[in-house]
C-alpha positions as CSV (number, residue, x, y, z in Angstrom):
1,M,-0.1,0.3,0.0
2,H,1.2,3.4,-0.6
3,P,2.9,5.0,2.0
4,R,1.4,8.5,2.0
5,F,-1.8,6.5,1.7
6,T,-1.2,4.1,4.9
7,R,-0.5,8.0,6.6
8,I,-4.5,8.7,6.0
9,L,-5.2,5.0,7.4
10,T,-3.5,6.2,10.5
11,R,-5.0,9.2,10.7
12,Q,-8.4,8.5,10.3
13,G,-8.4,4.4,12.0
14,P,-9.9,2.4,10.2
15,A,-13.4,1.2,10.4
16,Q,-15.0,0.4,13.0
17,R,-15.3,-3.3,13.3
18,P,-19.0,-4.5,14.3
19,S,-19.4,-5.9,17.2
20,F,-20.7,-9.7,18.3
21,D,-21.3,-9.7,21.9
22,G,-25.1,-9.7,21.0
23,R,-25.6,-7.3,22.6
24,D,-29.4,-6.3,20.7
25,S,-30.6,-9.9,21.1
26,L,-31.3,-8.8,24.5
27,P,-34.1,-7.0,24.1
28,W,-35.6,-9.7,21.8
29,L,-34.8,-12.6,24.4
30,F,-36.8,-9.9,27.0
31,L,-40.2,-9.5,24.6
32,S,-40.5,-13.2,24.0
33,R,-40.0,-14.5,27.6
34,L,-42.8,-11.3,29.1
35,L,-45.0,-12.7,25.8
36,L,-44.7,-15.5,26.5
37,V,-45.6,-15.9,30.6
38,L,-48.9,-13.4,29.4
39,V,-49.7,-15.6,26.5
40,L,-49.9,-19.0,29.8
41,L,-51.3,-16.4,32.3
42,L,-54.3,-15.7,29.8
43,V,-55.0,-19.1,28.4
44,L,-54.6,-19.9,32.2
45,S,-57.8,-17.4,33.2
46,F,-60.1,-19.4,30.5
47,A,-58.4,-22.8,31.5
48,D,-61.7,-23.4,33.7
49,T,-64.4,-22.4,30.9
50,A,-63.2,-23.4,27.5
51,S,-63.0,-26.6,27.1
52,W,-60.1,-27.2,24.1
53,L,-57.7,-25.5,26.3
54,P,-55.6,-27.6,29.1
55,Q,-56.8,-28.8,31.6
56,V,-54.5,-27.5,34.7
57,A,-54.6,-29.8,37.9
58,D,-53.7,-26.4,40.3
59,P,-54.6,-23.4,38.5
60,W,-54.4,-21.1,41.1
61,H,-50.7,-21.6,42.0
62,A,-49.5,-21.6,38.8
63,R,-51.5,-18.5,37.6
64,R,-49.4,-17.1,40.6
65,L,-46.3,-19.2,39.9
66,L,-46.5,-17.4,36.0
67,L,-47.2,-13.9,38.1
68,I,-44.1,-14.2,39.8
69,Q,-42.3,-15.1,36.4
70,T,-43.6,-12.0,34.3
71,A,-41.9,-9.8,37.8
72,L,-38.7,-11.4,37.9
73,I,-38.6,-11.0,34.1
74,L,-39.1,-7.1,34.3
75,L,-37.1,-7.1,37.6
76,S,-34.1,-7.5,34.4
77,G,-35.5,-5.2,32.0
78,P,-33.5,-2.5,34.0
79,M,-30.4,-4.8,34.7
80,M,-30.3,-5.4,30.9
81,L,-30.3,-1.3,30.4
82,A,-28.1,-0.5,33.0
83,G,-25.8,-3.8,31.6
84,W,-25.5,-6.1,34.5
85,P,-24.5,-8.2,34.6
86,R,-22.4,-9.3,32.1
87,R,-24.8,-10.0,28.7
88,D,-23.5,-14.3,29.0
89,Q,-24.8,-14.5,32.8
90,Q,-28.3,-12.2,31.6
91,V,-28.9,-15.1,29.0
92,Q,-27.9,-17.8,31.5
93,L,-29.8,-16.9,34.2
94,A,-32.7,-16.1,32.5
95,V,-32.4,-19.7,30.1
96,Y,-32.0,-21.7,34.1
97,L,-35.3,-19.5,35.5
98,D,-37.7,-20.2,32.5
99,I,-36.0,-23.3,32.4
100,G,-37.0,-24.1,36.2
101,F,-40.3,-22.7,35.5
102,S,-41.9,-24.7,33.1
103,I,-40.4,-27.4,35.4
104,L,-42.8,-26.3,38.1
105,L,-45.8,-26.2,35.9
106,I,-45.7,-28.6,34.0
107,H,-46.0,-30.2,37.5
108,L,-48.9,-27.7,39.2
109,S,-50.9,-29.3,35.8
110,G,-50.9,-32.2,36.5
111,G,-47.7,-33.7,35.0
112,I,-46.0,-33.6,31.1
113,A,-49.4,-35.7,29.4
114,A,-50.5,-31.6,30.7
115,G,-49.8,-30.1,26.8
116,F,-46.8,-27.5,29.0
117,G,-44.1,-30.3,27.8
118,L,-42.8,-28.7,25.5
119,L,-41.9,-24.9,27.1
120,P,-38.2,-25.4,28.2
121,V,-37.9,-25.9,24.3
122,V,-38.1,-22.4,23.9
123,A,-35.8,-20.9,26.4
124,V,-33.6,-23.9,24.9
125,I,-33.8,-22.9,21.9
126,W,-32.6,-18.9,23.2
127,G,-29.7,-20.9,24.7
128,A,-28.7,-22.4,22.1
129,I,-28.8,-19.2,20.0
130,L,-27.0,-16.2,22.0
131,L,-24.9,-18.2,23.5
132,E,-21.6,-19.8,21.3
133,G,-20.2,-23.5,22.9
134,R,-21.9,-26.2,24.0
135,Q,-23.9,-24.9,27.0
136,S,-26.4,-25.3,24.8
137,L,-26.7,-28.8,26.0
138,L,-26.6,-28.7,29.4
139,F,-30.1,-26.8,28.6
140,A,-31.6,-29.3,27.5
141,A,-29.9,-32.1,30.2
142,L,-31.2,-29.8,32.4
143,A,-34.7,-30.0,31.0
144,S,-35.0,-33.0,30.7
145,L,-33.2,-34.2,33.8
146,G,-36.4,-31.2,35.5
147,V,-39.1,-33.5,33.2
148,I,-38.0,-37.1,34.6
149,S,-37.9,-36.0,37.8
150,Q,-41.2,-34.6,37.1
151,Q,-42.5,-37.7,36.4
152,F,-40.2,-39.6,39.0
153,Y,-42.4,-38.0,41.4
154,A,-45.9,-38.5,40.2
155,D,-45.0,-41.9,40.6
156,L,-44.5,-42.0,44.1
157,Y,-47.1,-39.3,45.6
158,Q,-49.6,-38.7,43.0
159,D,-52.7,-41.4,43.1
160,S,-53.5,-40.7,39.1
161,V,-50.6,-40.1,36.8
162,H,-50.9,-38.1,33.9
163,G,-47.7,-38.8,31.4
164,S,-45.5,-42.3,31.6
165,Y,-41.7,-42.5,31.9
166,L,-41.8,-43.1,27.4
167,E,-43.2,-39.2,27.1
168,A,-40.7,-37.9,29.6
169,G,-37.6,-39.6,27.4
170,L,-39.1,-38.5,23.7
171,L,-39.2,-35.1,25.4
172,G,-35.6,-34.6,26.5
173,L,-34.2,-36.2,22.9
174,V,-36.7,-33.6,21.9
175,Y,-34.6,-31.8,24.1
176,F,-31.3,-32.4,23.1
177,S,-32.9,-32.9,19.4
178,V,-33.7,-29.1,18.8
179,A,-30.2,-28.1,21.7
180,A,-28.1,-29.3,18.4
181,L,-29.7,-28.1,15.8
182,A,-30.0,-24.8,17.6
183,H,-26.5,-24.2,18.0
184,L,-24.9,-25.8,14.8
185,L,-27.4,-23.4,13.7
186,S,-26.5,-20.3,16.2
187,Q,-22.5,-21.5,14.7
188,R,-23.8,-20.8,10.9
189,L,-25.8,-17.1,12.5
190,H,-22.2,-16.0,14.4
191,A,-20.2,-17.5,10.4
192,T,-21.8,-15.3,8.7
193,E,-22.4,-12.9,10.9
194,R,-18.4,-12.3,11.0
195,L,-18.0,-12.9,7.6
196,A,-20.9,-9.9,6.9
197,A,-18.4,-7.5,9.3
198,L,-15.2,-8.5,7.6
199,R,-16.7,-7.5,3.8
200,Q,-18.0,-3.7,5.4
201,L,-14.3,-3.6,6.6
202,D,-13.3,-4.3,3.6
203,I,-15.5,-2.5,1.7
204,A,-14.8,0.6,4.2
205,D,-11.2,0.6,3.6
206,L,-11.9,0.7,-0.6
207,S,-14.1,3.4,0.7
208,K,-11.7,5.2,1.5
209,L,-9.1,4.1,-0.9
210,N,-11.3,5.4,-3.5
211,E,-11.5,8.8,-1.9
212,Y,-8.1,8.7,-1.7
213,V,-7.6,8.2,-5.0
214,I,-10.4,10.6,-6.2
215,Q,-9.3,12.9,-3.9
216,Q,-5.2,12.6,-5.7
217,L,-6.9,13.2,-9.4
218,S,-5.1,16.5,-10.8
219,T,-8.6,15.8,-13.1
220,G,-11.8,17.6,-11.0
221,V,-14.4,15.2,-10.4
222,L,-17.7,16.0,-10.0
223,V,-21.2,14.3,-8.7
224,I,-24.1,15.3,-9.0
225,D,-27.5,13.9,-8.0
226,G,-31.3,14.3,-9.6
227,E,-31.9,17.2,-7.9
228,R,-28.6,19.0,-9.2
229,R,-27.2,18.9,-6.1
230,I,-23.7,18.6,-5.5
231,R,-22.6,15.1,-3.4
232,L,-19.6,14.5,-4.2
233,L,-16.3,16.3,-5.4
234,N,-12.5,16.1,-5.2
235,A,-9.9,18.8,-4.5
236,A,-9.0,19.2,-7.4
237,A,-13.1,20.3,-8.6
238,Q,-12.8,22.5,-5.8
239,R,-9.6,24.8,-7.2
240,L,-11.0,25.2,-10.1
241,L,-15.4,26.0,-8.7
242,N,-13.1,28.3,-6.4
243,D,-15.8,29.1,-4.1
244,P,-15.9,28.2,-0.6
245,R,-20.4,27.3,-1.5
246,A,-19.3,24.0,-3.3
247,Q,-19.7,21.4,-0.6
248,R,-22.5,18.5,-0.3
249,G,-25.1,19.4,-1.0
250,V,-25.4,23.2,-2.3
251,E,-26.4,23.4,-6.0
252,L,-24.5,23.1,-8.4
253,K,-26.4,26.6,-10.4
254,Q,-25.9,27.9,-7.1
255,V,-21.6,27.7,-7.2
256,A,-21.0,27.9,-10.8
257,P,-24.4,29.4,-13.4
258,A,-21.5,28.7,-17.0
259,L,-21.3,25.2,-15.5
260,F,-25.2,24.5,-14.5
261,D,-26.1,26.2,-18.0
262,W,-23.9,23.4,-20.0
263,F,-24.9,20.8,-18.0
264,A,-28.8,21.6,-18.2
265,R,-27.4,22.6,-22.9
266,S,-25.1,19.0,-22.4
267,L,-28.8,16.6,-21.5
268,A,-30.6,18.4,-24.3
269,G,-27.7,17.6,-26.9
270,G,-27.3,21.2,-27.3
271,P,-24.2,23.8,-29.1
272,G,-21.9,23.3,-25.6
273,Y,-21.6,19.8,-25.2
274,G,-17.9,18.8,-25.2
275,L,-16.4,22.0,-25.6
276,S,-14.4,24.9,-23.2
277,L,-16.1,26.8,-20.6
278,R,-14.9,29.9,-18.9
279,L,-15.0,29.2,-15.2
280,N,-13.2,31.7,-13.4
281,Q,-10.0,33.0,-15.3
282,R,-10.0,29.5,-16.7
283,D,-10.6,27.4,-19.8
284,L,-11.9,24.0,-19.0
285,R,-13.0,21.4,-21.0
286,P,-15.7,19.8,-18.9
287,A,-17.0,16.1,-19.9
288,L,-20.4,14.2,-18.9
289,Q,-20.9,10.1,-18.0
290,L,-24.0,9.5,-16.4
291,L,-25.1,7.5,-14.1
292,G,-28.2,5.8,-15.7
293,V,-31.3,6.6,-18.4
294,N,-33.6,8.8,-15.4
295,R,-33.4,12.1,-14.4
296,P,-32.9,10.6,-10.3
297,H,-29.5,8.6,-11.3
298,G,-27.5,11.9,-11.7
299,A,-24.4,12.0,-13.2
300,L,-20.3,12.3,-13.1
301,I,-18.8,16.1,-14.2
302,Y,-14.7,15.6,-15.4
303,L,-13.5,19.7,-15.5
304,H,-10.3,18.8,-16.8
305,D,-8.8,22.6,-17.2
306,E,-6.6,23.1,-20.8
307,Q,-3.5,24.6,-19.2
308,E,-3.0,21.4,-16.1
309,L,-2.9,19.9,-20.3
310,L,-1.5,21.9,-22.0
311,R,1.6,22.4,-19.3
312,Q,1.1,18.7,-19.4
313,A,1.9,18.1,-23.5
314,Q,4.4,20.7,-22.7
315,E,5.5,18.4,-20.6
316,V,5.7,15.8,-22.6
317,N,7.9,17.9,-26.1
318,L,10.5,19.2,-23.5
319,A,11.4,15.8,-22.2
320,S,12.5,15.1,-26.0
321,L,13.5,18.2,-26.5
322,G,15.3,18.4,-23.4
323,R,17.4,15.9,-24.0
324,L,18.4,16.7,-27.7
325,S,19.3,20.3,-26.6
326,A,21.7,19.0,-23.0
327,S,23.4,17.1,-26.6
328,I,23.2,20.3,-28.6
329,A,24.6,22.4,-25.6
330,H,27.3,19.6,-24.8
331,N,28.4,18.9,-28.5
332,I,28.4,23.8,-28.7
333,R,29.9,23.7,-25.1
334,N,33.3,23.3,-26.9
335,P,33.5,25.3,-30.2
336,L,31.8,28.1,-27.8
337,S,34.6,28.0,-25.3
338,A,36.7,27.7,-28.5
339,V,35.1,31.4,-29.7
340,T,35.5,32.6,-26.6
341,H,38.3,32.0,-25.7
342,A,40.6,33.4,-29.2
343,S,38.2,36.9,-28.5
344,Q,40.8,37.1,-25.7
345,L,43.3,36.8,-27.5
346,L,42.4,38.9,-30.8
347,A,41.6,41.7,-27.8
348,E,45.3,41.9,-26.7
349,S,46.1,42.2,-30.2
350,P,47.7,46.1,-30.7
351,Q,46.7,46.3,-34.0
352,L,43.5,46.3,-33.1
353,G,41.4,49.4,-34.2
354,A,38.9,51.5,-32.6
355,E,35.9,49.4,-35.3
356,D,37.4,46.5,-34.5
357,Q,37.1,46.6,-30.5
358,K,33.3,47.5,-31.0
359,L,32.5,44.3,-33.3
360,L,35.1,42.3,-31.1
361,D,33.3,43.1,-28.6
362,I,29.7,41.7,-30.1
363,I,31.4,39.3,-30.2
364,R,32.2,38.6,-26.9
365,R,29.1,39.8,-25.2
366,N,27.2,36.4,-27.3
367,A,29.3,34.8,-26.8
368,S,28.7,35.1,-22.9
369,R,25.1,34.8,-23.1
370,L,25.7,31.5,-25.2
371,D,27.2,30.5,-22.5
372,E,24.4,30.8,-20.0
373,I,22.3,29.6,-22.0
374,V,24.6,26.4,-23.0
375,N,24.9,25.9,-18.9
376,S,20.8,26.7,-18.1
377,V,20.0,24.1,-20.2
378,L,22.3,21.5,-18.7
379,E,21.8,22.4,-15.5
380,L,17.9,22.0,-16.3
381,S,19.0,18.4,-17.8
382,H,21.5,16.9,-15.4
383,R,18.7,18.2,-12.4
384,H,19.0,15.9,-9.6
385,R,15.8,13.5,-7.7
386,A,14.1,16.2,-5.1
387,E,15.5,15.0,-1.6
388,L,12.5,16.0,1.1
389,S,13.3,16.7,4.3
390,R,11.2,18.9,7.1
391,I,12.3,22.7,7.0
392,A,12.2,25.1,9.6
393,L,10.7,28.0,6.0
394,D,11.7,31.5,8.4
395,R,14.8,29.9,9.7
396,W,16.2,29.0,6.6
397,L,14.3,32.3,4.1
398,E,16.5,34.6,6.8
399,E,19.9,32.8,6.0
400,A,18.7,32.9,2.3
401,C,18.6,36.9,2.4
402,D,21.3,37.4,4.1
403,E,23.2,34.9,1.9
404,Y,22.2,36.6,-1.0
405,R,22.7,40.3,0.4
406,D,26.2,39.3,0.5
407,Q,26.5,38.0,-2.2
408,H,24.9,40.9,-4.2
409,Q,25.7,44.0,-2.8
410,L,22.7,44.9,-1.4
411,T,21.0,46.5,1.6
412,P,18.0,45.4,3.2
413,Q,16.0,48.1,1.6
414,E,16.6,46.4,-1.4
415,L,15.7,42.9,-0.3
416,S,13.6,42.9,2.7
417,L,12.3,40.5,5.3
418,G,8.4,39.5,6.7
419,L,8.3,37.4,8.9
420,P,5.8,35.5,10.8
421,K,6.0,35.6,15.4
422,P,5.3,31.4,14.5
423,A,7.4,28.3,13.0
424,C,6.8,27.9,9.6
425,W,7.8,24.5,8.8
426,V,6.9,22.6,5.6
427,E,8.0,18.9,3.3
428,S,11.2,20.5,0.7
429,D,14.3,20.4,-0.6
430,P,17.0,22.0,0.7
431,R,19.0,22.7,-3.3
432,H,16.2,22.5,-5.5
433,L,14.2,25.4,-3.2
434,R,17.6,27.9,-3.1
435,Q,17.3,27.7,-7.1
436,I,14.0,28.8,-6.7
437,F,14.8,31.7,-4.2
438,N,17.6,32.6,-7.0
439,N,16.3,32.3,-10.1
440,L,12.9,34.8,-8.6
441,C,15.7,37.3,-6.7
442,D,17.4,37.3,-10.8
443,N,14.0,38.2,-12.2
444,A,12.7,40.2,-9.8
445,R,16.5,42.2,-10.0
446,T,16.4,42.0,-13.4
447,H,12.9,43.6,-14.3
448,G,11.5,44.6,-11.4
449,K,12.9,48.0,-10.8
450,D,10.9,51.1,-10.8
451,R,11.1,54.2,-12.2
452,Q,14.0,55.6,-10.4
453,G,16.2,52.4,-11.5
454,R,15.8,51.0,-7.5
455,C,15.9,47.3,-6.8
456,R,13.0,46.9,-4.4
457,M,11.9,43.2,-4.0
458,H,10.7,41.6,-0.1
459,W,10.0,38.7,0.4
460,T,6.9,37.7,3.1
461,L,6.0,34.5,5.0
462,E,2.6,33.5,5.6
463,Q,0.4,30.3,7.3
464,D,-3.3,29.2,6.5
465,P,-3.5,26.8,9.2
466,D,-7.7,26.0,7.9
467,A,-5.9,25.9,4.4
468,K,-3.4,23.7,5.6
469,T,-0.7,25.7,3.3
470,V,2.4,27.9,3.3
471,E,3.1,30.4,1.1
472,M,6.5,32.5,0.5
473,R,5.8,35.6,-2.0
474,L,8.0,38.2,-3.1
475,C,7.1,41.0,-4.1
476,D,8.9,43.8,-6.4
477,R,8.2,47.5,-7.3
478,G,8.4,47.1,-11.1
479,P,6.3,47.5,-13.9
480,G,4.2,43.9,-13.5
481,I,3.9,41.8,-16.5
482,R,1.2,42.9,-19.4
483,A,-1.5,41.1,-19.4
484,D,-1.1,38.9,-22.8
485,Q,2.4,38.1,-21.2
486,R,1.2,36.1,-18.0
487,E,-0.1,33.3,-19.6
488,T,4.0,32.5,-21.0
489,I,6.2,34.2,-18.7
490,F,6.8,29.9,-17.3
491,E,7.7,29.0,-20.7
492,P,11.3,28.0,-22.0
493,F,12.8,30.5,-23.6
494,F,10.2,33.4,-23.2
495,T,12.1,36.7,-21.9
496,T,11.2,40.4,-22.5
497,A,15.0,41.5,-21.8
498,A,17.7,41.4,-24.9
499,S,20.4,39.6,-22.6
500,G,17.6,36.9,-20.5
501,T,18.2,33.7,-21.3
502,G,14.3,33.0,-20.5
503,L,15.4,30.1,-18.2
504,G,14.9,30.9,-15.0
505,L,11.1,30.7,-14.4
506,Y,10.8,28.1,-16.1
507,A,13.2,26.2,-14.4
508,A,11.6,27.6,-11.5
509,Q,8.1,26.6,-11.6
510,A,9.7,23.0,-13.2
511,L,11.9,22.2,-9.4
512,A,8.9,24.0,-7.8
513,E,6.7,21.3,-9.3
514,A,9.9,18.6,-8.1
515,I,8.4,19.6,-4.3
516,G,5.3,19.3,-4.7
517,A,4.3,22.7,-4.2
518,R,3.0,25.7,-6.5
519,L,4.6,28.1,-8.4
520,E,1.7,31.0,-9.4
521,Y,2.3,34.5,-10.3
522,S,-0.3,37.6,-9.6
523,D,-0.3,41.9,-9.6
524,G,1.8,43.2,-6.0
525,P,-0.9,45.0,-3.8
526,Q,0.8,48.5,-4.8
527,G,2.2,47.6,-8.3
528,G,4.9,45.5,-9.3
529,S,5.2,41.5,-9.2
530,C,4.1,38.6,-7.6
531,F,5.5,35.1,-7.7
532,S,3.9,32.7,-4.8
533,L,5.5,29.8,-3.8
534,I,2.4,27.7,-1.8
535,F,3.2,24.8,-0.5
536,E,0.0,22.2,0.5
537,G,-0.9,20.4,3.7
């Protein structure tokens, strides 16, 4: 299993395994016992007048016995609610009492031939179902011993004997048969219950895994029901919709009216299906998958960011182009070094005139620019894999600013820093982070000067506990970037300077993605440009 998903399961906890103590069955045991006793009381109340009911030898004492049993059953109700004694002890006590009262009722009714010989079967069945193990055979043995003892007592002390030892033995055989069958049924029920619980546990874990996978998708996933309400959306969909109301249970029309209109047209097969959609300053390419033919089934909407699609396609092309460029740059480096060395030797010639010196400066200046491009291309192609470690970003940024000031002779006014009071910790690669820092500072130092030609760079660090993000931002006081150039500033070899390579921001964005961060551009609060490096999680 993926270690990140393992951490999520550890943090959230696995699905709760259902309990097998059967405590929910105690109310049913209570109600069945109470109902059985009330039915017996009703039967004994009309036993003297109804000839078709069993005739009881001593109905008065039999009714008193059932009233005592009713009182004990009612007393077990509060004990059941209080959970004392233990569940298995409550079941054992109930079965023992019911078997005892059943044997006494058989005795008061005149013997096993009176028609109450099967009453202990109910208690034996409950005991076999609710208690695992061989206790059901113990209950059957007690019931059999009770009816045989009753028959033995009737032979010794009663003048008119109702029943025989054969009937008592057959009843005992019935008790044991019922106990064995009920025990076997109970085992199968428990096995089925455990299997169902394990399946439920697996389904719950698979559900968490599916949710994790969906949340990690870069494609926005949006599920709506038949009432056009949002039922599920992942993090990418929330980011693309960019609306705090985008939550489960909210109507899609309230969150994204343009997307709702597209959905309605798509259902009708009208124009717009399969085309791009402009939403929150983004070009999206939505795709629709119906979850059924009827309206209540809802639909699944995929939101593809066209800029992301273009970036992925560009990465594939740039990967091949990068290998080719690295090979070309490596082959250019040697003759370029020769040209540079020859121009240096030529500059030392005393016969070189002013016009020739000017042409030589052009050669040296462009050779130096070519050398910078070659070095940048080789650095990109030989980029090391990110090795993440936990970094105190506030202390790291302060040290990086001090070192950059010393290297480029900058004052604290030219490169200032604003840090929050609480420490900010992130997972990052210090080497890649330093390269991003240097590229952004070099870019601001070159293009971010104010009208007086002064360099004003300001780093800030902000932490958002709710969104679980840390943002490292650099703002300058320069002219900013034109609106028509903002979507291309992170493309390779894009530059507005005559001496630039156009690889600084591209390399910074590539390194940011390598450490799991995002590099974004925005207008400065007081003019100029702002570049934000955002760490999530």
